[in-house]
N, C-alpha and C positions, 0 to 999 in steps of 0.2 A: 523034301528041297533042301533042309539044311543038311540031311547026310550029303546029299548031290553037291552042295557048295564045297563042303571040306573036302570030298574025293577028289574034286576038279581041282582044288586049292594044292593039294598034297600029290598030285599029278603035275602039275603047271611046276610046282616048286622042284620035286625030282628031277624033273626032264631038264633046268637050268643048271648048267655046270660050269664051273670055273676051268679055262683054257690056260696052260702058261704060254706065255709069249716070251721069246727070248728077245729081249731088248738089247743085246751086243752078244757078240758070241764070245767063248772062251777063247782066250789068247795065250800062246807059249812062246816061246824063245829062250835064248840065250845070250848074255850080256858080256862084254869082251872089253880088255884093256886094248884099245888100238895100237900102242907102242910094241906092246910082250905079246900079245895075242893070246894072253893069258886069263879064263874065268875071273870076272869079279867076284868073289864068292860072300854071301851071308850078308847082303847091304843093300842098301836100297828103296827107294817109294817108286814103286811102276804100280801105274793105274789106268784107268780108261775113263775117269772122271776126275775132274780137276775138284769138284764140290759136291753138294748135295749127293752124298755117293752112298749107295747101297750096297754096291760092292768094294768090299774092303780092299787097299792097297796092299802089294806084295813086297817081299826082298827075294833075291836071288837064295837059291841053295848052293851049297859047297861047292857045287860044279860051275856054275853061273846061270842054271836055268831059273826059268819061272814058269808060271801056272797061273794065271789069272781067271778066274771063275766067270761065265758067261752073268750077265744081266739079265733077270726074269723079271715078270709082273705076272700078277695073277688077277684078272680083268675079266669080269662078267660081260662087257660092255664092249665088243669087238672094235669101235670104231673109237673109243679112249685108247682100247690098247693100240692100234693102229698109228693113233696122232703121235704116241710116246714113241712107237717104232721109228717113226718117221724123223722126227725129231732129236733122235740122241745123235751127237757127233761120232763117228766112226775113227776115233783117234786115240793113240794110247801115249800116256807121259811117263818120261824116265827120268828121274833124278838120282844121282848118286854122289853122297858127297867128296869134294875132292873132282870130279869128273863135270864135264860140260853136260848141261841137261838137254834131253832130246824130247819133240814132242812131233809126232807124224801120224797121217791117217796108214790105218792096214787094209783100206779096202782092194787092192790090188793084189795084196799076197795071198797065196793059196789057202783055200777056206774047205773044210771037209766036213758035210758033204757040199758040193758047190751047189748055190741057188736055193738052200733049204727054206728060206721064208722065217718069217715071223714065228711059226710055231715049231719050227723043228730045231735040236741042239745042235750046235756047230762049233769047230774049231778053226782058228786060223794061227797059220804057223808063221812068223814074222823072220825066222831063223836066226841067225848071228847079227848082235848090234855091238858095234864096236864104238865106244868111248875115247874121247881124247881128255887126258888130267887137265886139271885146269891150270889157266896163267893168269896171275890175279885180275890183270883186263878184260877177261872172258867168261868170269864166273861170278857169282854171286854178287 
């Protein structure tokens, strides 16, 4: 009987597995100066969370491109993962010193693959984002 309980416990425990939940897709794009159409290179705070951030903010590369990794959660309890998935705002925040900040939803941008759901890794391409330089009255 004791052996049966141990074997049953081992089988039950090994059948439970963590499943990666993609709370937010990866986001990519390019940041350009609105006046000059030149890339804003090697700077910025670009993130999809403002606070309590599992995902790090990124800067643009030498050509103004950025790639923000997906936010993931490994949760054994599917209901908890689904609640987290539903409660995360689908927004991106862009702050670059000397430019007007931008915050906007990315739900209407192309996503690859389309409608992948919370168990599928996907990437949203927001394309080119043009930022205006700050005038003292409209920044910070």
